[in-house]
C-alpha positions, -999 to +999 in steps of 0.1 A: -039+258-114-009+255-137-027+234-162-016+260-189+020+246-188+030+219-212+027+183-199+064+175-198+069+207-177+042+199-153+056+163-148+091+177-144+080+202-118+061+179-096+089+153-098+115+181-089+096+194-059+089+159-047+126+152-048+133+185-029+107+178-003+121+143+002+157+156+005+145+182+030+123+160+052+144+127+053+172+142+073+148+154+100+130+122+100+163+102+105+173+125+135+140+116+152+144+080+144+179+079+158+166+095+191+139+067+192+167+042+188+189+056+214+162+063+240+144+028+244+117+039+268+081+029+257+066+062+262+094+080+242+094+055+215+057+059+211+060+098+209+089+096+185+069+072+162+041+099+161+065+126+152+078+104+125+045+097+112+036+135+112+068+143+092+057+116+066+022+133+067+039+166+056+054+149+027+021+132+016+002+164+021+026+183+000+024+158-028-014+161-026-011+199-029+013+197-059-012+174-078-040+200-070-021+231-080-002+217-111-028+192-126-065+196-129-075+159-119-113+150-116-116+128-086-146+104-085-144+087-050-170+067-032-168+049+001-143+070+020-169+083+046-168+073+083-132+062+085-113+066+118-076+078+120-074+061+153-082+026+142-062-002+127-069-012+089-058-036+064-061-022+030-057-039-004-060-024-039-057-035-075-023-024-090-018-008-125+008+019-120+030+034-093+006+062-094-016+038-073+004+047-043-001+085-046-038+079-054-043+058-024-025+083-002-045+111-015-079+096-010-071+081+025-051+111+039-057+117+075-089+096+073-070+066+085-035+062+099-005+064+075-003+036+050+027+012+057+037-013+031+057-047+033+088-042+013+114-064-002+145-065+019+167-052-011+146-019-011+163-007+020+193+001-001+172+026-023+190+059-019+175+083+006+140+068+006+152+034+018+163+050+050+130+069+052+111+036+050+135+022+078+128+053+101+090+049+096+091+012+106+081-001+073+087-038+075+114-053+052+106-090+040+131-115+028+111-140+008+124-175+004+117-195-029+106-232-029+140-241-041+158-223-012+135-240+013+141-273-003+179-268+000+175-255+036+143-267+052+151-245+084+140-215+062+105-229+061+082-204+081+109-177+083+086-154+062+058-157+088+083-152+117+095-120+100+060-108+095+051-114+131+082-096+144+076-067+121+038-064+132+049-061+168+058-026+162+022-019+149+004-031+179+008+001+200+001+029+176-028+028+151-015+018+116-027+008+082-011-021+066-013-018+028-009-048+005-011-051-033-024-086-035-015-090-071+021-085-060+032-066-091+016-041-117-010-052-141+003-055-177-012-075-207+020-096-209+018-105-173-019-112-175-014-135-205+015-154-189-005-160-157-036-171-177-055-151-152-093-158-150-099-122-142-100-100-174-089-068-155-067-082-127-037-105-121-042-135-099-041-124-062-015-138-037-032-147-006-001-155+016+010-120+024-025-109+035-028-141+055+004-136+073-005-101+083-039-111+096-024-141+115+003-117+131-022-088+140-055-106+145-060-087+178-058-053+160-069-059+125-107-062+121-115-039+090-105-042+055-107-015+029-109-031-005-099-003-028-106-004-067-088+022-088-098+029-124-081+053-148-102+060-179-072+071-197-055+045-220-021+052-206-019+047-168+018+052-165+032+071-134+048+098-158+014+103-174-001+109-140+024+134-128+024+153-162-014+157-162-022+135-191-045+113-167-075+139-162-098+117-142-093+090-114-121+068-102-118+052-068-142+029-051-137+019-014-155-010+001-152-013+039-159-047+054-153-066+085-125-092+083-141-126+091-130-136+126-120-171+114-092-155+093-076-138+124-046-150+143-043-182+123-013-202+110-014-200+071+015-223+067+004-251+088-034-250+087-045-265+055-083-257+060-076-221+069-053-218+037-081-233+015-108-211+031-087-179+029-077-184-007-115-189-016-123-157+002-096-138-017-108-153-050-143-142-043-131-106-034-111-106-067-142-118-087-162-090-073-134-065-080-131-076-116-169-072-120-167-036-107-138-029-130-159-043-158-186-019-149-163+011-147-147+003-180-181+007-197-184+042-215-205+066-193-237+076-211 
């Protein structure tokens, strides 16, 4: 353990080593991705996909090792038993900090397939890491505003089409589709602006999840509903890396996704949209209740 180091040095060391591992592994990842692109055979594409995932797993495993060696974090995890790395999962989680991603990767590492996020199209231009996301088949989404659709009605439904096309790549190799239903990180200002009915959560956005389940109903039957709680007052990514967050509480609830929510059209099926939004609201009410319990001082 390197906990004797000052916090600023611990955070800087972890950040530097993460950057170095990224710069080392991404060129290898891109070479494999280009071979997959140039040899369009089903069997080779599947093999190259597995190799790309293993390269990404090296990166995640290294990050986990860094956190273990440099920072002495106490992990309180429940519900991660009996998971299968050869199955398909839909995962959602409350979102408070960019540290949430490292936490989710740590607690689910090699217990389920690698997490894949739906990303905004602009993120493909992020230096180095944007190319890595492309090589790993992370789906890049272009969202259209209501104003854009009103101006060009032909754009209506394009979000769903893009999701379905992206999910086609996920049907042959087990994958975990990860979605922050809140859409953005929780802050008191955002919470007040939304007038969220959940004291510890922002309002959930059901559309993204519904699109995924609509496109992958044949594969996705299990949802992992993750709740993360940082007892520390400051939950920033930097405080997580620098060891100021000394405890992380994670609760994982595994449940079967109701069959009536699979392979449905969220845009054009009003009854499905109403039922799905109610289901998500109920999930969020339960998650908020759990967070309320976790916020209570331990006796």
